[in-house]
C-alpha positions as CSV (number, residue, x, y, z in Angstrom):
1,M,-9.1,-5.7,-1.3
2,V,-10.0,-9.0,0.2
3,L,-6.4,-9.6,1.4
4,T,-6.5,-6.2,3.1
5,N,-9.7,-7.1,4.9
6,F,-8.3,-10.5,5.9
7,F,-5.2,-8.8,7.3
8,I,-7.3,-6.3,9.3
9,L,-9.3,-9.3,10.6
10,L,-6.2,-11.0,11.8
11,L,-4.8,-7.8,13.3
12,G,-8.1,-7.2,15.1
13,L,-7.8,-10.7,16.6
14,V,-4.2,-10.1,17.7
15,F,-5.2,-6.8,19.4
16,L,-8.2,-8.5,21.0
17,V,-6.3,-11.5,22.4
18,K,-3.1,-9.8,23.5
19,G,-5.0,-6.7,24.8
20,S,-7.1,-9.0,27.0
21,D,-3.9,-10.7,28.3
22,Y,-2.3,-7.4,29.3
23,F,-5.5,-6.0,30.6
24,V,-6.0,-8.8,33.1
25,K,-2.4,-8.7,34.3
26,S,-2.3,-4.9,34.7
27,A,-5.7,-4.7,36.3
28,S,-4.8,-7.4,38.8
29,T,-1.6,-5.6,39.7
30,I,-3.3,-2.3,40.2
31,A,-6.0,-4.0,42.3
32,K,-3.4,-5.5,44.6
33,K,-1.6,-2.2,45.0
34,L,-4.8,-0.5,46.0
35,G,-5.4,-3.1,48.6
36,V,-8.4,-4.7,47.0
37,S,-9.0,-8.2,48.3
38,E,-8.1,-11.3,46.3
39,F,-11.8,-12.2,46.3
40,V,-12.7,-9.1,44.4
41,I,-9.8,-9.6,42.0
42,G,-10.9,-13.2,41.3
43,L,-14.6,-12.1,41.0
44,T,-14.0,-9.4,38.5
45,L,-10.7,-10.3,36.7
46,V,-9.4,-13.9,37.0
47,A,-12.9,-15.5,36.7
48,V,-13.5,-13.9,33.3
49,G,-9.9,-13.4,32.1
50,T,-9.9,-16.0,29.3
51,S,-13.5,-14.9,28.3
52,I,-12.7,-11.3,27.6
53,P,-12.3,-11.8,23.9
54,E,-15.7,-13.4,23.7
55,L,-17.2,-10.6,25.8
56,A,-15.6,-7.8,23.8
57,S,-16.5,-9.2,20.4
58,S,-20.1,-10.1,21.6
59,I,-20.8,-6.7,23.0
60,A,-19.3,-5.0,19.8
61,A,-21.6,-7.3,17.8
62,S,-24.6,-6.5,20.0
63,V,-24.1,-2.8,19.6
64,Q,-24.2,-3.4,15.8
65,Q,-27.3,-5.6,16.4
66,A,-25.5,-8.5,14.7
67,S,-27.3,-11.2,16.8
68,G,-25.9,-14.0,14.6
69,I,-22.4,-13.1,15.6
70,V,-23.3,-12.9,19.3
71,V,-25.1,-16.2,19.5
72,G,-22.7,-18.0,17.1
73,N,-19.7,-16.7,19.1
74,V,-21.0,-18.0,22.4
75,V,-22.4,-21.3,21.2
76,G,-19.5,-21.9,18.9
77,S,-17.0,-21.1,21.6
78,N,-18.6,-23.6,24.0
79,I,-18.5,-26.3,21.3
80,V,-14.9,-25.4,20.4
81,N,-13.9,-25.4,24.1
82,I,-15.1,-29.0,24.6
83,G,-14.6,-30.6,21.2
84,L,-11.4,-29.1,20.1
85,I,-9.6,-27.8,23.2
86,V,-10.5,-30.4,25.8
87,G,-10.1,-33.1,23.1
88,F,-6.7,-31.9,22.0
89,A,-5.5,-31.4,25.7
90,A,-6.7,-34.9,26.6
91,F,-5.0,-36.3,23.5
92,L,-1.7,-34.8,24.7
93,S,-2.1,-36.0,28.3
94,P,-5.0,-37.8,30.0
95,M,-6.8,-35.3,32.3
96,K,-7.7,-36.2,35.9
97,T,-11.2,-35.2,36.9
98,E,-13.0,-34.7,40.2
99,V,-16.5,-35.2,41.5
100,E,-17.2,-31.4,41.8
101,M,-16.5,-31.0,38.1
102,L,-19.6,-33.2,37.5
103,K,-22.0,-32.6,40.3
104,R,-21.4,-28.8,40.6
105,D,-19.8,-27.0,37.7
106,G,-20.6,-29.6,35.1
107,Y,-24.3,-29.7,35.9
108,I,-24.4,-25.8,36.1
109,M,-22.8,-25.7,32.7
110,L,-25.4,-28.1,31.3
111,F,-28.2,-26.2,33.1
112,S,-27.2,-22.9,31.5
113,A,-27.0,-24.4,28.1
114,V,-30.5,-26.0,28.4
115,L,-31.9,-22.8,29.9
116,F,-30.6,-20.8,26.9
117,F,-32.3,-23.3,24.5
118,V,-35.6,-22.9,26.4
119,F,-35.4,-19.1,26.3
120,A,-34.5,-19.3,22.6
121,L,-37.6,-21.3,21.6
122,N,-39.6,-18.1,20.9
123,G,-36.8,-16.9,18.6
124,E,-35.4,-14.2,20.9
125,L,-33.4,-13.7,24.1
126,S,-35.2,-10.9,25.8
127,I,-33.7,-8.2,28.1
128,I,-35.5,-9.8,31.1
129,E,-34.1,-13.3,30.2
130,S,-30.6,-11.7,29.8
131,G,-30.9,-10.1,33.2
132,L,-31.7,-13.5,34.7
133,F,-28.6,-14.9,33.1
134,V,-26.4,-12.1,34.6
135,L,-28.1,-12.7,38.0
136,L,-27.4,-16.4,37.8
137,Y,-23.7,-15.7,37.0
138,I,-23.4,-13.3,40.0
139,A,-25.0,-16.0,42.2
140,Y,-22.7,-18.7,40.9
141,T,-19.6,-16.7,41.6
142,F,-20.6,-15.8,45.1
143,F,-21.7,-19.4,45.7
144,L,-18.3,-20.7,44.9
145,F,-16.4,-18.2,47.1
146,E,-18.8,-17.8,50.0
147,E,-20.5,-21.1,50.7
148,A,-17.6,-23.6,51.0
149,E,-17.7,-23.9,54.8
150,K,-21.5,-23.8,55.0
151,Y,-22.0,-26.8,52.8
152,E,-18.9,-28.6,54.0
153,G,-17.6,-29.2,50.5
154,K,-20.9,-30.4,49.1
155,L,-21.2,-27.5,46.6
156,H,-23.5,-29.4,44.2
157,F,-26.1,-28.3,41.7
158,K,-29.0,-28.8,44.1
159,E,-27.4,-26.5,46.7
160,F,-26.7,-23.8,44.0
161,I,-30.4,-23.8,42.9
162,T,-31.5,-23.4,46.5
163,Y,-28.9,-20.7,47.0
164,F,-30.1,-18.8,44.0
165,F,-33.8,-18.9,44.7
166,K,-33.4,-17.9,48.3
167,F,-31.4,-14.8,47.1
168,Q,-28.6,-15.6,49.6
169,Y,-26.0,-14.1,47.3
170,I,-27.5,-10.6,48.0
171,N,-26.5,-11.0,51.7
172,S,-23.1,-12.5,50.7
173,A,-22.4,-9.5,48.4
174,R,-23.4,-7.0,51.0
175,Q,-21.2,-8.6,53.7
176,K,-18.3,-9.0,51.4
177,L,-18.4,-5.5,50.0
178,N,-18.6,-4.1,53.6
179,G,-15.7,-6.2,54.6
180,T,-13.6,-5.2,51.6
181,G,-14.2,-1.6,52.3
182,R,-12.7,-1.9,55.8
183,N,-9.8,-4.0,54.7
184,G,-9.2,-2.1,51.6
185,N,-8.5,1.2,53.5
186,S,-5.9,-0.3,55.8
187,D,-4.3,-2.4,53.1
188,S,-4.0,0.4,50.6
189,K,-2.0,2.5,53.1
190,N,0.5,-0.3,53.4
191,E,0.6,-1.1,49.8
192,N,0.9,2.6,48.7
193,G,4.0,3.0,50.8
194,R,5.5,-0.2,49.5
195,L,4.4,-0.4,45.9
196,K,4.1,3.2,44.7
197,G,6.8,2.7,42.1
198,G,5.6,1.5,38.8
199,F,2.0,2.4,39.5
200,S,1.8,4.9,36.6
201,K,3.2,2.2,34.3
202,D,0.4,-0.2,35.2
203,I,-2.2,2.6,34.6
204,V,-0.8,3.2,31.1
205,T,-0.7,-0.5,30.3
206,L,-4.3,-0.8,31.5
207,V,-5.5,2.1,29.3
208,L,-3.6,0.9,26.3
209,S,-4.7,-2.7,26.6
210,C,-8.3,-1.6,27.1
211,A,-8.0,0.5,23.9
212,A,-6.5,-2.5,22.1
213,I,-9.5,-4.7,23.2
214,I,-12.0,-2.1,22.0
215,I,-10.3,-1.5,18.7
216,G,-9.6,-5.2,18.1
217,A,-13.1,-6.2,18.9
218,N,-14.6,-3.6,16.6
219,Y,-12.4,-4.4,13.6
220,F,-12.7,-8.2,14.2
221,V,-16.5,-8.1,14.2
222,D,-16.6,-5.6,11.3
223,E,-14.4,-7.8,9.1
224,S,-16.3,-11.0,10.2
225,I,-19.6,-9.4,9.0
226,F,-17.8,-8.3,5.8
227,F,-16.7,-11.9,5.0
228,A,-20.1,-13.2,5.9
229,E,-21.7,-10.9,3.3
230,L,-18.9,-11.5,0.8
231,L,-19.3,-15.3,1.0
232,G,-23.0,-15.1,1.1
233,V,-23.2,-17.1,4.4
234,P,-25.2,-16.2,7.5
235,D,-23.4,-14.2,10.2
236,T,-24.4,-17.0,12.6
237,L,-22.1,-19.4,10.6
238,I,-19.2,-16.9,10.8
239,G,-19.8,-16.4,14.5
240,T,-19.9,-20.2,15.2
241,T,-16.7,-20.9,13.3
242,L,-14.3,-18.0,12.6
243,V,-15.2,-15.8,15.6
244,A,-15.6,-18.7,18.0
245,V,-12.3,-20.2,17.3
246,G,-10.5,-16.9,17.2
247,T,-11.8,-15.7,20.6
248,S,-11.2,-19.2,22.2
249,L,-7.4,-18.9,21.7
250,P,-6.8,-17.9,25.4
251,E,-8.7,-21.0,26.5
252,L,-6.6,-23.1,24.1
253,V,-3.3,-21.7,25.4
254,V,-4.2,-22.0,29.1
255,T,-5.8,-25.5,28.7
256,V,-3.1,-27.1,26.6
257,S,-0.3,-25.6,28.8
258,A,-2.0,-26.9,32.0
259,A,-2.6,-30.3,30.5
260,R,1.0,-30.7,29.4
261,Q,2.2,-29.9,32.9
262,G,-0.1,-32.5,34.4
263,Y,-2.7,-30.1,35.8
264,G,-5.6,-31.6,34.0
265,N,-8.1,-30.5,36.7
266,I,-7.1,-26.9,36.3
267,A,-7.3,-27.2,32.5
268,L,-10.8,-28.7,32.6
269,G,-12.0,-26.3,35.3
270,N,-10.9,-23.4,33.1
271,I,-13.0,-24.8,30.2
272,I,-16.1,-25.5,32.2
273,G,-15.9,-22.2,34.0
274,S,-15.5,-20.4,30.6
275,N,-18.5,-22.2,29.2
276,I,-20.7,-21.1,32.1
277,T,-19.3,-17.5,31.8
278,N,-20.0,-17.5,28.0
279,V,-23.7,-18.3,28.4
280,L,-24.6,-16.6,31.6
281,M,-22.4,-13.5,31.6
282,I,-21.6,-12.8,27.9
283,L,-25.0,-13.6,26.5
284,G,-26.6,-11.9,29.5
285,L,-24.7,-8.6,29.1
286,S,-25.0,-8.6,25.3
287,G,-28.8,-9.2,25.6
288,L,-29.1,-6.3,28.1
289,L,-28.0,-3.9,25.4
290,Y,-30.5,-5.2,22.8
291,P,-32.7,-8.3,22.6
292,I,-30.9,-11.0,20.7
293,A,-32.6,-12.6,17.7
294,I,-32.1,-16.4,17.5
295,A,-31.6,-17.8,14.0
296,E,-33.1,-21.2,13.1
297,I,-29.7,-22.8,12.7
298,S,-28.8,-21.8,16.2
299,L,-32.1,-23.1,17.6
300,F,-32.4,-26.4,15.8
301,F,-28.7,-27.3,15.3
302,T,-25.8,-25.5,17.0
303,T,-27.5,-25.1,20.4
304,P,-28.6,-28.8,20.6
305,V,-25.1,-29.7,19.6
306,M,-23.7,-27.6,22.4
307,I,-26.0,-29.4,24.9
308,F,-25.2,-32.8,23.5
309,I,-21.4,-32.3,23.6
310,S,-21.8,-31.0,27.2
311,V,-23.5,-34.2,28.1
312,I,-20.7,-36.2,26.4
313,L,-18.1,-34.3,28.4
314,L,-19.9,-35.0,31.7
315,I,-20.0,-38.7,30.8
316,F,-16.3,-38.7,30.0
317,I,-15.6,-36.9,33.3
318,S,-17.3,-39.7,35.3
319,T,-15.7,-42.7,33.5
320,G,-12.9,-43.6,35.8
321,W,-12.6,-39.9,36.8
322,E,-10.2,-39.3,33.9
323,I,-10.6,-38.0,30.3
324,K,-8.6,-40.6,28.4
325,R,-6.7,-40.1,25.2
326,W,-9.2,-42.0,23.1
327,E,-12.0,-39.8,24.6
328,G,-10.0,-36.8,23.6
329,V,-9.8,-38.1,20.0
330,A,-13.5,-38.8,20.1
331,L,-14.2,-35.2,21.0
332,M,-12.1,-33.9,18.2
333,V,-13.7,-36.2,15.7
334,F,-17.1,-35.0,16.9
335,Y,-16.1,-31.4,16.4
336,A,-14.8,-32.1,12.9
337,A,-18.2,-33.8,12.1
338,F,-20.0,-30.8,13.5
339,L,-18.1,-28.5,11.2
340,L,-18.7,-30.7,8.2
341,V,-22.5,-30.8,8.8
342,L,-22.6,-27.1,9.6
343,F,-21.0,-26.1,6.3
344,R,-23.2,-28.5,4.4
345,M,-26.3,-26.9,6.0
346,S,-25.3,-23.4,5.1
């Protein structure tokens, strides 16, 4: 019986990860054939591509009101991303870093983690707070795409906060959508004549991959809850370990591959962007469905660890503008120590 459940758990994870991969590829192809701009493709697909497993599993858990899985998945994934994935990638090959990784994306990542901790202090992430997270994520995305020329490359944390509170992303969204509409019509005529072949195949792939994501997420979350109850451990622990590591596999593949090819900045950018997406978009969307209850272990241990390891990463980024091998080992040791303490506390 237990072996069957474990097999279903693994099968659900395979459906979730591979379905996400095919979904992003087919959706991107369809968008291009329809004449949709690269901006919109990046905004809706590429930016969240590696976070789709976390999103699907978190929403599935939110529908079942399994708050521990939702929070554990997001917080655990962020810790895994830095401690295990960045650590392992840096161990394989030192990762070059840039100022923007620290002063813009790094600080925004840290800000989102601290903001979640503040919101969690009352034991719940409310629908209003979740809505603010989603709004921050939308503003962050438009800020990256729209404001490069305006700030002459100085896209730092201070400018982002100003951009957010002045609601400038609303005008950016309106202008971009209007521009896309005009370009989209003319482009789609050209693309339809040139790329009509294979369109139905892309649609079928999209539908099947979407179904795989939904089925995989539901089974993966169901079996995760089953094992949490079977082992007598909190669902938060399962979310922080099993679900977090499982849904972080796309980040692991992308980051390690990029690091081995010498593209450390791309690898690190993927991790930082994923961590921002996890908190702002995934927790935000999950919390819009139902308010998310915050367990004590998340409030007093795992979330502070997420903040602390984020600070460590920012320090490592700024030391010689390279994450060295020994720093990668240090991150992996930290993650191992985190797991040891986590299991002893449970």
